[in-house]
PDBQT receptor file of N, H, CA, C and O in Angstrom, charges set to zero:
ATOM      1  N   MET A   1     107.448 107.585  96.941  1.00  0.00    +0.000 N 
ATOM      2  CA  MET A   1     107.626 106.414  97.715  1.00  0.00    +0.000 C 
ATOM      3  C   MET A   1     107.084 105.064  96.764  1.00  0.00    +0.000 C 
ATOM      4  O   MET A   1     105.963 104.789  96.335  1.00  0.00    +0.000 OA
ATOM      5  N   GLY A   2     108.400 104.366  96.643  1.00  0.00    +0.000 N 
ATOM      6  H   GLY A   2     109.311 104.589  96.991  1.00  0.00    +0.000 HD
ATOM      7  CA  GLY A   2     108.354 103.317  95.335  1.00  0.00    +0.000 C 
ATOM      8  C   GLY A   2     107.229 101.954  95.975  1.00  0.00    +0.000 C 
ATOM      9  O   GLY A   2     106.934 101.623  97.123  1.00  0.00    +0.000 OA
ATOM     10  N   ALA A   3     106.819 101.416  94.607  1.00  0.00    +0.000 N 
ATOM     11  H   ALA A   3     107.058 101.686  93.674  1.00  0.00    +0.000 HD
ATOM     12  CA  ALA A   3     106.324 100.467  95.086  1.00  0.00    +0.000 C 
ATOM     13  C   ALA A   3     106.256  99.628  96.114  1.00  0.00    +0.000 C 
ATOM     14  O   ALA A   3     105.378  99.413  96.949  1.00  0.00    +0.000 OA
ATOM     15  N   ARG A   4     107.479  99.118  95.902  1.00  0.00    +0.000 N 
ATOM     16  H   ARG A   4     108.193  99.293  95.224  1.00  0.00    +0.000 HD
ATOM     17  CA  ARG A   4     108.341  98.212  97.140  1.00  0.00    +0.000 C 
ATOM     18  C   ARG A   4     107.801  98.672  98.540  1.00  0.00    +0.000 C 
ATOM     19  O   ARG A   4     106.832  98.247  99.169  1.00  0.00    +0.000 OA
ATOM     20  N   ALA A   5     108.725  99.689  98.860  1.00  0.00    +0.000 N 
ATOM     21  H   ALA A   5     109.512 100.034  98.349  1.00  0.00    +0.000 HD
ATOM     22  CA  ALA A   5     108.309 100.707 100.102  1.00  0.00    +0.000 C 
ATOM     23  C   ALA A   5     107.038 100.852 100.474  1.00  0.00    +0.000 C 
ATOM     24  O   ALA A   5     106.804 100.649 101.665  1.00  0.00    +0.000 OA
ATOM     25  N   ALA A   6     106.111 101.164  99.741  1.00  0.00    +0.000 N 
ATOM     26  H   ALA A   6     106.301 101.328  98.773  1.00  0.00    +0.000 HD
ATOM     27  CA  ALA A   6     104.801 101.331 100.303  1.00  0.00    +0.000 C 
ATOM     28  C   ALA A   6     104.183  99.993 100.201  1.00  0.00    +0.000 C 
ATOM     29  O   ALA A   6     103.464  99.892 101.195  1.00  0.00    +0.000 OA
ATOM     30  N   ARG A   7     104.081  98.596  99.285  1.00  0.00    +0.000 N 
ATOM     31  H   ARG A   7     104.665  98.678  98.477  1.00  0.00    +0.000 HD
ATOM     32  CA  ARG A   7     104.051  97.692 100.214  1.00  0.00    +0.000 C 
ATOM     33  C   ARG A   7     104.779  97.379 101.543  1.00  0.00    +0.000 C 
ATOM     34  O   ARG A   7     103.979  96.957 102.379  1.00  0.00    +0.000 OA
ATOM     35  N   ILE A   8     105.822  97.442 101.913  1.00  0.00    +0.000 N 
ATOM     36  H   ILE A   8     106.471  97.784 101.234  1.00  0.00    +0.000 HD
ATOM     37  CA  ILE A   8     106.455  97.064 103.319  1.00  0.00    +0.000 C 
ATOM     38  C   ILE A   8     105.844  98.279 104.246  1.00  0.00    +0.000 C 
ATOM     39  O   ILE A   8     106.557  98.309 105.249  1.00  0.00    +0.000 OA
ATOM     40  N   ALA A   9     105.219  98.904 104.305  1.00  0.00    +0.000 N 
ATOM     41  H   ALA A   9     104.640  98.880 103.490  1.00  0.00    +0.000 HD
ATOM     42  CA  ALA A   9     104.956 100.051 104.715  1.00  0.00    +0.000 C 
ATOM     43  C   ALA A   9     103.472  99.803 105.322  1.00  0.00    +0.000 C 
ATOM     44  O   ALA A   9     103.040 100.187 106.409  1.00  0.00    +0.000 OA
ATOM     45  N   GLU A  10     102.721  98.948 104.173  1.00  0.00    +0.000 N 
ATOM     46  H   GLU A  10     103.072  98.636 103.291  1.00  0.00    +0.000 HD
ATOM     47  CA  GLU A  10     101.448  98.609 104.326  1.00  0.00    +0.000 C 
ATOM     48  C   GLU A  10     101.624  97.520 105.198  1.00  0.00    +0.000 C 
ATOM     49  O   GLU A  10     100.848  97.359 106.140  1.00  0.00    +0.000 OA
ATOM     50  N   GLN A  11     102.605  96.720 104.974  1.00  0.00    +0.000 N 
ATOM     51  H   GLN A  11     103.235  96.851 104.209  1.00  0.00    +0.000 HD
ATOM     52  CA  GLN A  11     102.443  95.650 105.827  1.00  0.00    +0.000 C 
ATOM     53  C   GLN A  11     103.338  95.620 107.356  1.00  0.00    +0.000 C 
ATOM     54  O   GLN A  11     103.266  94.840 108.305  1.00  0.00    +0.000 OA
ATOM     55  N   ASP A  12     104.055  96.637 107.153  1.00  0.00    +0.000 N 
ATOM     56  H   ASP A  12     104.114  97.270 106.382  1.00  0.00    +0.000 HD
ATOM     57  CA  ASP A  12     104.270  96.829 108.610  1.00  0.00    +0.000 C 
ATOM     58  C   ASP A  12     103.153  97.289 109.669  1.00  0.00    +0.000 C 
ATOM     59  O   ASP A  12     103.038  96.962 110.850  1.00  0.00    +0.000 OA
ATOM     60  N   ALA A  13     102.383  98.127 108.903  1.00  0.00    +0.000 N 
ATOM     61  H   ALA A  13     102.477  98.393 107.943  1.00  0.00    +0.000 HD
ATOM     62  CA  ALA A  13     101.119  98.924 109.368  1.00  0.00    +0.000 C 
ATOM     63  C   ALA A  13     100.449  97.949 109.939  1.00  0.00    +0.000 C 
ATOM     64  O   ALA A  13     100.110  97.884 111.121  1.00  0.00    +0.000 OA
ATOM     65  N   ARG A  14     100.220  97.034 108.924  1.00  0.00    +0.000 N 
ATOM     66  H   ARG A  14     100.496  97.087 107.964  1.00  0.00    +0.000 HD
ATOM     67  CA  ARG A  14      99.292  95.639 109.478  1.00  0.00    +0.000 C 
ATOM     68  C   ARG A  14      99.377  94.819 110.595  1.00  0.00    +0.000 C 
ATOM     69  O   ARG A  14      98.454  94.319 111.238  1.00  0.00    +0.000 OA
ATOM     70  N   ARG A  15     100.638  94.723 110.771  1.00  0.00    +0.000 N 
ATOM     71  H   ARG A  15     101.388  95.129 110.249  1.00  0.00    +0.000 HD
ATOM     72  CA  ARG A  15     101.542  93.985 111.584  1.00  0.00    +0.000 C 
ATOM     73  C   ARG A  15     101.475  94.469 112.535  1.00  0.00    +0.000 C 
ATOM     74  O   ARG A  15     101.484  93.681 113.480  1.00  0.00    +0.000 OA
ATOM     75  N   GLU A  16     101.364  96.064 112.920  1.00  0.00    +0.000 N 
ATOM     76  H   GLU A  16     101.356  96.705 112.152  1.00  0.00    +0.000 HD
ATOM     77  CA  GLU A  16     101.391  96.329 114.006  1.00  0.00    +0.000 C 
ATOM     78  C   GLU A  16      99.656  96.673 114.384  1.00  0.00    +0.000 C 
ATOM     79  O   GLU A  16      99.201  97.005 115.479  1.00  0.00    +0.000 OA
ATOM     80  N   GLN A  17      99.145  96.531 113.496  1.00  0.00    +0.000 N 
ATOM     81  H   GLN A  17      99.515  96.262 112.606  1.00  0.00    +0.000 HD
ATOM     82  CA  GLN A  17      97.478  96.797 113.829  1.00  0.00    +0.000 C 
ATOM     83  C   GLN A  17      97.028  95.475 114.976  1.00  0.00    +0.000 C 
ATOM     84  O   GLN A  17      96.550  95.372 116.105  1.00  0.00    +0.000 OA
ATOM     85  N   LEU A  18      97.634  94.395 113.624  1.00  0.00    +0.000 N 
ATOM     86  H   LEU A  18      98.022  94.479 112.706  1.00  0.00    +0.000 HD
ATOM     87  CA  LEU A  18      97.194  92.742 114.581  1.00  0.00    +0.000 C 
ATOM     88  C   LEU A  18      97.738  92.703 115.608  1.00  0.00    +0.000 C 
ATOM     89  O   LEU A  18      97.279  91.826 116.339  1.00  0.00    +0.000 OA
ATOM     90  N   ALA A  19      99.029  93.614 116.278  1.00  0.00    +0.000 N 
ATOM     91  H   ALA A  19      99.402  94.326 115.683  1.00  0.00    +0.000 HD
ATOM     92  CA  ALA A  19     100.024  93.275 117.471  1.00  0.00    +0.000 C 
ATOM     93  C   ALA A  19      98.870  94.225 118.648  1.00  0.00    +0.000 C 
ATOM     94  O   ALA A  19      98.615  93.814 119.780  1.00  0.00    +0.000 OA
ATOM     95  N   ARG A  20      98.349  95.422 118.103  1.00  0.00    +0.000 N 
ATOM     96  H   ARG A  20      98.556  95.756 117.184  1.00  0.00    +0.000 HD
ATOM     97  CA  ARG A  20      97.155  96.068 118.853  1.00  0.00    +0.000 C 
ATOM     98  C   ARG A  20      96.168  95.401 119.220  1.00  0.00    +0.000 C 
ATOM     99  O   ARG A  20      95.726  95.403 120.369  1.00  0.00    +0.000 OA
ATOM    100  N   LEU A  21      95.713  94.750 118.264  1.00  0.00    +0.000 N 
ATOM    101  H   LEU A  21      96.072  94.748 117.331  1.00  0.00    +0.000 HD
ATOM    102  CA  LEU A  21      94.582  94.200 118.452  1.00  0.00    +0.000 C 
ATOM    103  C   LEU A  21      94.652  92.723 119.287  1.00  0.00    +0.000 C 
ATOM    104  O   LEU A  21      93.610  92.172 119.643  1.00  0.00    +0.000 OA
ATOM    105  N   ARG A  22      95.820  92.213 119.526  1.00  0.00    +0.000 N 
ATOM    106  H   ARG A  22      96.666  92.660 119.236  1.00  0.00    +0.000 HD
ATOM    107  CA  ARG A  22      96.239  90.915 119.961  1.00  0.00    +0.000 C 
ATOM    108  C   ARG A  22      96.123  91.534 121.468  1.00  0.00    +0.000 C 
ATOM    109  O   ARG A  22      95.607  90.868 122.365  1.00  0.00    +0.000 OA
ATOM    110  N   CYS A  23      96.556  92.647 121.660  1.00  0.00    +0.000 N 
ATOM    111  H   CYS A  23      96.976  93.188 120.931  1.00  0.00    +0.000 HD
ATOM    112  CA  CYS A  23      96.554  93.130 123.063  1.00  0.00    +0.000 C 
ATOM    113  C   CYS A  23      95.061  93.013 123.685  1.00  0.00    +0.000 C 
ATOM    114  O   CYS A  23      94.916  92.563 124.822  1.00  0.00    +0.000 OA
ATOM    115  N   GLU A  24      93.903  93.452 122.867  1.00  0.00    +0.000 N 
ATOM    116  H   GLU A  24      94.021  93.817 121.944  1.00  0.00    +0.000 HD
ATOM    117  CA  GLU A  24      92.615  93.933 123.291  1.00  0.00    +0.000 C 
ATOM    118  C   GLU A  24      91.667  92.906 123.263  1.00  0.00    +0.000 C 
ATOM    119  O   GLU A  24      90.616  92.917 123.904  1.00  0.00    +0.000 OA
ATOM    120  N   ARG A  25      92.143  91.796 122.324  1.00  0.00    +0.000 N 
ATOM    121  H   ARG A  25      92.996  91.788 121.803  1.00  0.00    +0.000 HD
ATOM    122  CA  ARG A  25      91.409  90.558 122.202  1.00  0.00    +0.000 C 
ATOM    123  C   ARG A  25      91.883  89.318 121.502  1.00  0.00    +0.000 C 
ATOM    124  O   ARG A  25      92.598  89.743 120.595  1.00  0.00    +0.000 OA
ATOM    125  N   PRO A  26      91.861  88.013 121.448  1.00  0.00    +0.000 N 
ATOM    126  CA  PRO A  26      92.205  87.136 121.029  1.00  0.00    +0.000 C 
ATOM    127  C   PRO A  26      92.060  87.170 119.365  1.00  0.00    +0.000 C 
ATOM    128  O   PRO A  26      91.025  87.736 119.017  1.00  0.00    +0.000 OA
ATOM    129  N   LEU A  27      92.813  86.723 118.367  1.00  0.00    +0.000 N 
ATOM    130  H   LEU A  27      93.655  86.262 118.650  1.00  0.00    +0.000 HD
ATOM    131  CA  LEU A  27      92.959  86.689 117.238  1.00  0.00    +0.000 C 
ATOM    132  C   LEU A  27      92.147  85.665 116.571  1.00  0.00    +0.000 C 
ATOM    133  O   LEU A  27      92.618  84.591 116.944  1.00  0.00    +0.000 OA
ATOM    134  N   ASN A  28      91.419  85.507 115.978  1.00  0.00    +0.000 N 
ATOM    135  H   ASN A  28      91.036  86.379 115.675  1.00  0.00    +0.000 HD
ATOM    136  CA  ASN A  28      90.549  84.870 115.049  1.00  0.00    +0.000 C 
ATOM    137  C   ASN A  28      91.404  84.172 114.544  1.00  0.00    +0.000 C 
ATOM    138  O   ASN A  28      92.531  84.506 114.911  1.00  0.00    +0.000 OA
ATOM    139  N   PRO A  29      91.370  82.971 113.551  1.00  0.00    +0.000 N 
ATOM    140  CA  PRO A  29      92.365  82.281 113.034  1.00  0.00    +0.000 C 
ATOM    141  C   PRO A  29      92.576  82.876 111.685  1.00  0.00    +0.000 C 
ATOM    142  O   PRO A  29      93.648  82.561 111.169  1.00  0.00    +0.000 OA
ATOM    143  N   LYS A  30      91.792  83.675 110.984  1.00  0.00    +0.000 N 
ATOM    144  H   LYS A  30      90.921  83.931 111.402  1.00  0.00    +0.000 HD
ATOM    145  CA  LYS A  30      92.112  84.126 109.963  1.00  0.00    +0.000 C 
ATOM    146  C   LYS A  30      93.324  85.223 109.987  1.00  0.00    +0.000 C 
ATOM    147  O   LYS A  30      94.284  85.271 109.217  1.00  0.00    +0.000 OA
ATOM    148  N   GLU A  31      93.014  86.104 111.094  1.00  0.00    +0.000 N 
ATOM    149  H   GLU A  31      92.235  86.066 111.719  1.00  0.00    +0.000 HD
ATOM    150  CA  GLU A  31      93.924  86.883 111.690  1.00  0.00    +0.000 C 
ATOM    151  C   GLU A  31      95.310  86.497 112.179  1.00  0.00    +0.000 C 
ATOM    152  O   GLU A  31      96.212  87.321 112.034  1.00  0.00    +0.000 OA
ATOM    153  N   ARG A  32      95.573  85.292 112.760  1.00  0.00    +0.000 N 
ATOM    154  H   ARG A  32      94.840  84.622 112.878  1.00  0.00    +0.000 HD
ATOM    155  CA  ARG A  32      96.545  84.892 113.162  1.00  0.00    +0.000 C 
ATOM    156  C   ARG A  32      97.675  84.484 111.746  1.00  0.00    +0.000 C 
ATOM    157  O   ARG A  32      98.884  84.632 111.568  1.00  0.00    +0.000 OA
ATOM    158  N   ALA A  33      96.653  83.965 110.999  1.00  0.00    +0.000 N 
ATOM    159  H   ALA A  33      95.671  83.845 111.143  1.00  0.00    +0.000 HD
ATOM    160  CA  ALA A  33      97.403  83.504 109.530  1.00  0.00    +0.000 C 
ATOM    161  C   ALA A  33      97.939  84.462 109.073  1.00  0.00    +0.000 C 
ATOM    162  O   ALA A  33      99.114  84.340 108.723  1.00  0.00    +0.000 OA
ATOM    163  N   GLU A  34      97.295  85.679 108.926  1.00  0.00    +0.000 N 
ATOM    164  H   GLU A  34      96.341  85.778 109.210  1.00  0.00    +0.000 HD
ATOM    165  CA  GLU A  34      97.810  86.653 108.340  1.00  0.00    +0.000 C 
ATOM    166  C   GLU A  34      98.783  87.424 109.354  1.00  0.00    +0.000 C 
ATOM    167  O   GLU A  34      99.354  88.442 108.963  1.00  0.00    +0.000 OA
ATOM    168  N   GLU A  35      98.972  86.942 110.655  1.00  0.00    +0.000 N 
ATOM    169  H   GLU A  35      98.508  86.115 110.973  1.00  0.00    +0.000 HD
ATOM    170  CA  GLU A  35      99.888  87.617 111.264  1.00  0.00    +0.000 C 
ATOM    171  C   GLU A  35     101.424  87.151 111.373  1.00  0.00    +0.000 C 
ATOM    172  O   GLU A  35     102.445  87.814 111.554  1.00  0.00    +0.000 OA
ATOM    173  N   ALA A  36     101.210  85.716 111.189  1.00  0.00    +0.000 N 
ATOM    174  H   ALA A  36     100.380  85.177 111.042  1.00  0.00    +0.000 HD
ATOM    175  CA  ALA A  36     102.032  84.629 110.479  1.00  0.00    +0.000 C 
ATOM    176  C   ALA A  36     102.978  85.240 109.243  1.00  0.00    +0.000 C 
ATOM    177  O   ALA A  36     104.156  85.591 109.173  1.00  0.00    +0.000 OA
ATOM    178  N   ARG A  37     101.791  85.182 108.248  1.00  0.00    +0.000 N 
ATOM    179  H   ARG A  37     100.834  84.897 108.305  1.00  0.00    +0.000 HD
ATOM    180  CA  ARG A  37     102.485  85.725 106.842  1.00  0.00    +0.000 C 
ATOM    181  C   ARG A  37     103.453  86.477 107.036  1.00  0.00    +0.000 C 
ATOM    182  O   ARG A  37     104.657  86.278 106.876  1.00  0.00    +0.000 OA
ATOM    183  N   LEU A  38     102.659  87.729 107.540  1.00  0.00    +0.000 N 
ATOM    184  H   LEU A  38     101.680  87.890 107.670  1.00  0.00    +0.000 HD
ATOM    185  CA  LEU A  38     103.532  89.045 107.523  1.00  0.00    +0.000 C 
ATOM    186  C   LEU A  38     104.690  89.046 108.666  1.00  0.00    +0.000 C 
ATOM    187  O   LEU A  38     105.520  89.956 108.673  1.00  0.00    +0.000 OA
ATOM    188  N   GLU A  39     104.724  88.012 109.621  1.00  0.00    +0.000 N 
ATOM    189  H   GLU A  39     104.051  87.273 109.615  1.00  0.00    +0.000 HD
ATOM    190  CA  GLU A  39     106.004  88.151 110.597  1.00  0.00    +0.000 C 
ATOM    191  C   GLU A  39     107.102  87.184 109.301  1.00  0.00    +0.000 C 
ATOM    192  O   GLU A  39     108.222  87.612 109.020  1.00  0.00    +0.000 OA
ATOM    193  N   ARG A  40     106.653  86.162 108.790  1.00  0.00    +0.000 N 
ATOM    194  H   ARG A  40     105.744  85.815 109.019  1.00  0.00    +0.000 HD
ATOM    195  CA  ARG A  40     107.484  85.653 107.674  1.00  0.00    +0.000 C 
ATOM    196  C   ARG A  40     108.089  86.522 106.828  1.00  0.00    +0.000 C 
ATOM    197  O   ARG A  40     109.320  86.515 106.825  1.00  0.00    +0.000 OA
ATOM    198  N   CYS A  41     107.476  87.319 106.058  1.00  0.00    +0.000 N 
ATOM    199  H   CYS A  41     106.476  87.325 106.060  1.00  0.00    +0.000 HD
ATOM    200  CA  CYS A  41     107.460  88.527 104.978  1.00  0.00    +0.000 C 
ATOM    201  C   CYS A  41     108.837  89.222 105.840  1.00  0.00    +0.000 C 
ATOM    202  O   CYS A  41     109.967  89.213 105.352  1.00  0.00    +0.000 OA
ATOM    203  N   LEU A  42     108.522  89.804 107.171  1.00  0.00    +0.000 N 
ATOM    204  H   LEU A  42     107.604  89.811 107.568  1.00  0.00    +0.000 HD
ATOM    205  CA  LEU A  42     109.562  90.584 107.717  1.00  0.00    +0.000 C 
ATOM    206  C   LEU A  42     110.682  89.638 108.097  1.00  0.00    +0.000 C 
ATOM    207  O   LEU A  42     111.763  90.217 107.995  1.00  0.00    +0.000 OA
ATOM    208  N   HIS A  43     110.772  88.651 108.413  1.00  0.00    +0.000 N 
ATOM    209  H   HIS A  43     109.893  88.181 108.496  1.00  0.00    +0.000 HD
ATOM    210  CA  HIS A  43     111.725  87.576 108.581  1.00  0.00    +0.000 C 
ATOM    211  C   HIS A  43     112.861  87.317 107.234  1.00  0.00    +0.000 C 
ATOM    212  O   HIS A  43     114.083  87.178 107.279  1.00  0.00    +0.000 OA
ATOM    213  N   MET A  44     112.017  87.317 106.173  1.00  0.00    +0.000 N 
ATOM    214  H   MET A  44     111.024  87.430 106.137  1.00  0.00    +0.000 HD
ATOM    215  CA  MET A  44     112.658  87.365 105.053  1.00  0.00    +0.000 C 
ATOM    216  C   MET A  44     113.233  88.460 104.484  1.00  0.00    +0.000 C 
ATOM    217  O   MET A  44     114.130  88.346 103.649  1.00  0.00    +0.000 OA
ATOM    218  N   ARG A  45     112.783  89.571 104.870  1.00  0.00    +0.000 N 
ATOM    219  H   ARG A  45     112.054  89.664 105.548  1.00  0.00    +0.000 HD
ATOM    220  CA  ARG A  45     113.444  91.234 104.639  1.00  0.00    +0.000 C 
ATOM    221  C   ARG A  45     114.782  90.995 105.291  1.00  0.00    +0.000 C 
ATOM    222  O   ARG A  45     115.841  91.037 104.665  1.00  0.00    +0.000 OA
ATOM    223  N   VAL A  46     114.679  90.730 106.646  1.00  0.00    +0.000 N 
ATOM    224  H   VAL A  46     113.819  90.696 107.155  1.00  0.00    +0.000 HD
ATOM    225  CA  VAL A  46     115.556  90.842 107.556  1.00  0.00    +0.000 C 
ATOM    226  C   VAL A  46     116.860  90.094 107.008  1.00  0.00    +0.000 C 
ATOM    227  O   VAL A  46     118.030  90.474 107.065  1.00  0.00    +0.000 OA
ATOM    228  N   TRP A  47     116.380  89.041 106.517  1.00  0.00    +0.000 N 
ATOM    229  H   TRP A  47     115.430  88.733 106.471  1.00  0.00    +0.000 HD
ATOM    230  CA  TRP A  47     117.594  87.754 105.968  1.00  0.00    +0.000 C 
ATOM    231  C   TRP A  47     118.049  88.080 104.712  1.00  0.00    +0.000 C 
ATOM    232  O   TRP A  47     119.115  87.535 104.423  1.00  0.00    +0.000 OA
ATOM    233  N   ARG A  48     117.477  88.942 103.711  1.00  0.00    +0.000 N 
ATOM    234  H   ARG A  48     116.611  89.385 103.946  1.00  0.00    +0.000 HD
ATOM    235  CA  ARG A  48     117.832  89.214 102.661  1.00  0.00    +0.000 C 
ATOM    236  C   ARG A  48     118.968  90.463 103.024  1.00  0.00    +0.000 C 
ATOM    237  O   ARG A  48     120.098  90.483 102.536  1.00  0.00    +0.000 OA
ATOM    238  N   GLU A  49     118.461  91.448 103.935  1.00  0.00    +0.000 N 
ATOM    239  H   GLU A  49     117.543  91.432 104.331  1.00  0.00    +0.000 HD
ATOM    240  CA  GLU A  49     119.159  92.622 104.204  1.00  0.00    +0.000 C 
ATOM    241  C   GLU A  49     120.498  92.093 104.561  1.00  0.00    +0.000 C 
ATOM    242  O   GLU A  49     121.523  92.525 104.034  1.00  0.00    +0.000 OA
ATOM    243  N   GLN A  50     120.487  91.036 105.575  1.00  0.00    +0.000 N 
ATOM    244  H   GLN A  50     119.655  90.685 106.004  1.00  0.00    +0.000 HD
ATOM    245  CA  GLN A  50     121.703  90.507 106.138  1.00  0.00    +0.000 C 
ATOM    246  C   GLN A  50     122.554  89.841 105.069  1.00  0.00    +0.000 C 
ATOM    247  O   GLN A  50     123.758  89.752 105.308  1.00  0.00    +0.000 OA
ATOM    248  N   GLN A  51     122.013  89.284 103.738  1.00  0.00    +0.000 N 
ATOM    249  H   GLN A  51     121.034  89.356 103.544  1.00  0.00    +0.000 HD
ATOM    250  CA  GLN A  51     122.687  88.459 102.994  1.00  0.00    +0.000 C 
ATOM    251  C   GLN A  51     123.356  89.772 102.227  1.00  0.00    +0.000 C 
ATOM    252  O   GLN A  51     124.541  89.786 101.894  1.00  0.00    +0.000 OA
ATOM    253  N   ARG A  52     122.471  90.836 101.998  1.00  0.00    +0.000 N 
ATOM    254  H   ARG A  52     121.508  90.825 102.269  1.00  0.00    +0.000 HD
ATOM    255  CA  ARG A  52     123.539  91.552 101.215  1.00  0.00    +0.000 C 
ATOM    256  C   ARG A  52     124.551  92.370 101.817  1.00  0.00    +0.000 C 
ATOM    257  O   ARG A  52     125.198  93.125 101.091  1.00  0.00    +0.000 OA
ATOM    258  N   GLU A  53     124.778  92.317 103.074  1.00  0.00    +0.000 N 
ATOM    259  H   GLU A  53     124.253  91.703 103.664  1.00  0.00    +0.000 HD
ATOM    260  CA  GLU A  53     125.915  93.172 103.739  1.00  0.00    +0.000 C 
ATOM    261  C   GLU A  53     126.443  92.046 103.930  1.00  0.00    +0.000 C 
ATOM    262  O   GLU A  53     127.341  92.453 104.668  1.00  0.00    +0.000 OA
ATOM    263  N   VAL A  54     126.689  90.530 103.843  1.00  0.00    +0.000 N 
ATOM    264  H   VAL A  54     125.960  90.200 103.244  1.00  0.00    +0.000 HD
ATOM    265  CA  VAL A  54     127.491  89.340 103.737  1.00  0.00    +0.000 C 
ATOM    266  C   VAL A  54     128.282  89.716 102.755  1.00  0.00    +0.000 C 
ATOM    267  O   VAL A  54     129.416  90.170 102.911  1.00  0.00    +0.000 OA
ATOM    268  N   GLU A  55     127.449  89.459 101.200  1.00  0.00    +0.000 N 
ATOM    269  H   GLU A  55     126.528  89.090 101.074  1.00  0.00    +0.000 HD
ATOM    270  CA  GLU A  55     128.000  89.537  99.949  1.00  0.00    +0.000 C 
ATOM    271  C   GLU A  55     128.685  90.776  99.966  1.00  0.00    +0.000 C 
ATOM    272  O   GLU A  55     129.784  90.648  99.427  1.00  0.00    +0.000 OA
ATOM    273  N   ALA A  56     128.354  92.559 100.595  1.00  0.00    +0.000 N 
ATOM    274  H   ALA A  56     127.462  92.663 101.033  1.00  0.00    +0.000 HD
ATOM    275  CA  ALA A  56     129.154  93.199  99.997  1.00  0.00    +0.000 C 
ATOM    276  C   ALA A  56     130.490  92.857 100.854  1.00  0.00    +0.000 C 
ATOM    277  O   ALA A  56     131.597  92.932 100.322  1.00  0.00    +0.000 OA
ATOM    278  N   ARG A  57     130.357  92.551 101.942  1.00  0.00    +0.000 N 
ATOM    279  H   ARG A  57     129.457  92.490 102.375  1.00  0.00    +0.000 HD
ATOM    280  CA  ARG A  57     131.534  92.379 102.983  1.00  0.00    +0.000 C 
ATOM    281  C   ARG A  57     132.599  91.535 101.810  1.00  0.00    +0.000 C 
ATOM    282  O   ARG A  57     133.561  92.038 101.228  1.00  0.00    +0.000 OA
ATOM    283  N   LEU A  58     132.254  90.578 101.726  1.00  0.00    +0.000 N 
ATOM    284  H   LEU A  58     131.473  90.169 102.198  1.00  0.00    +0.000 HD
ATOM    285  CA  LEU A  58     133.041  89.722 100.731  1.00  0.00    +0.000 C 
ATOM    286  C   LEU A  58     133.668  90.051  99.310  1.00  0.00    +0.000 C 
ATOM    287  O   LEU A  58     134.694  89.548  98.852  1.00  0.00    +0.000 OA
ATOM    288  N   ALA A  59     132.711  91.157  98.597  1.00  0.00    +0.000 N 
ATOM    289  H   ALA A  59     131.878  91.565  98.969  1.00  0.00    +0.000 HD
ATOM    290  CA  ALA A  59     132.957  91.656  97.585  1.00  0.00    +0.000 C 
ATOM    291  C   ALA A  59     134.515  92.718  98.195  1.00  0.00    +0.000 C 
ATOM    292  O   ALA A  59     135.555  92.889  97.559  1.00  0.00    +0.000 OA
ATOM    293  N   ARG A  60     134.276  93.101  99.162  1.00  0.00    +0.000 N 
ATOM    294  H   ARG A  60     133.431  92.962  99.678  1.00  0.00    +0.000 HD
ATOM    295  CA  ARG A  60     135.250  94.206  99.492  1.00  0.00    +0.000 C 
ATOM    296  C   ARG A  60     136.720  93.453  99.904  1.00  0.00    +0.000 C 
ATOM    297  O   ARG A  60     137.851  93.743  99.513  1.00  0.00    +0.000 OA
ATOM    298  N   THR A  61     136.316  92.448 100.777  1.00  0.00    +0.000 N 
ATOM    299  H   THR A  61     135.398  92.213 101.095  1.00  0.00    +0.000 HD
ATOM    300  CA  THR A  61     137.474  91.637 101.295  1.00  0.00    +0.000 C 
ATOM    301  C   THR A  61     137.930  91.091  99.986  1.00  0.00    +0.000 C 
ATOM    302  O   THR A  61     139.156  91.174 100.071  1.00  0.00    +0.000 OA
ATOM    303  N   LEU A  62     137.629  90.557  98.772  1.00  0.00    +0.000 N 
ATOM    304  H   LEU A  62     136.633  90.489  98.703  1.00  0.00    +0.000 HD
ATOM    305  CA  LEU A  62     138.057  90.125  97.640  1.00  0.00    +0.000 C 
ATOM    306  C   LEU A  62     138.748  90.957  97.006  1.00  0.00    +0.000 C 
ATOM    307  O   LEU A  62     139.886  90.652  96.648  1.00  0.00    +0.000 OA
ATOM    308  N   GLU A  63     138.109  92.403  96.684  1.00  0.00    +0.000 N 
ATOM    309  H   GLU A  63     137.185  92.650  96.975  1.00  0.00    +0.000 HD
ATOM    310  CA  GLU A  63     138.726  93.541  96.025  1.00  0.00    +0.000 C 
ATOM    311  C   GLU A  63     140.175  93.673  96.725  1.00  0.00    +0.000 C 
ATOM    312  O   GLU A  63     141.266  93.618  96.156  1.00  0.00    +0.000 OA
ATOM    313  N   GLN A  64     139.954  93.833  97.896  1.00  0.00    +0.000 N 
ATOM    314  H   GLN A  64     139.068  93.877  98.358  1.00  0.00    +0.000 HD
ATOM    315  CA  GLN A  64     141.190  94.007  98.596  1.00  0.00    +0.000 C 
ATOM    316  C   GLN A  64     142.231  92.958  98.165  1.00  0.00    +0.000 C 
ATOM    317  O   GLN A  64     143.336  93.340  97.779  1.00  0.00    +0.000 OA
ATOM    318  N   GLU A  65     141.914  91.614  98.218  1.00  0.00    +0.000 N 
ATOM    319  H   GLU A  65     141.017  91.303  98.531  1.00  0.00    +0.000 HD
ATOM    320  CA  GLU A  65     142.735  90.951  98.074  1.00  0.00    +0.000 C 
ATOM    321  C   GLU A  65     143.508  90.779  96.721  1.00  0.00    +0.000 C 
ATOM    322  O   GLU A  65     144.575  90.167  96.669  1.00  0.00    +0.000 OA
ATOM    323  N   ASP A  66     142.924  91.339  95.656  1.00  0.00    +0.000 N 
ATOM    324  H   ASP A  66     142.058  91.837  95.699  1.00  0.00    +0.000 HD
ATOM    325  CA  ASP A  66     143.034  91.666  94.441  1.00  0.00    +0.000 C 
ATOM    326  C   ASP A  66     143.893  92.578  94.098  1.00  0.00    +0.000 C 
ATOM    327  O   ASP A  66     144.468  92.622  93.011  1.00  0.00    +0.000 OA
ATOM    328  N   ALA A  67     144.042  93.470  95.149  1.00  0.00    +0.000 N 
ATOM    329  H   ALA A  67     143.574  93.435  96.032  1.00  0.00    +0.000 HD
ATOM    330  CA  ALA A  67     144.538  94.808  94.758  1.00  0.00    +0.000 C 
ATOM    331  C   ALA A  67     146.080  94.884  95.426  1.00  0.00    +0.000 C 
ATOM    332  O   ALA A  67     146.769  95.892  95.275  1.00  0.00    +0.000 OA
TER     333      ALA A  67
């Protein structure tokens, strides 16, 4: 597993852990801040993946028009 994949796996695991903790008790301010940061990281990953897909579609469309 590459460094980026390992970091993503760690973030996902910690986000899951915080979600389980939230079911057991209220999160403290530090945990809430960490949870918010991890959620922002997840949203950015999803957004970047969507951007890559859009860019790939545009590239295919442009290639087809040029052909």
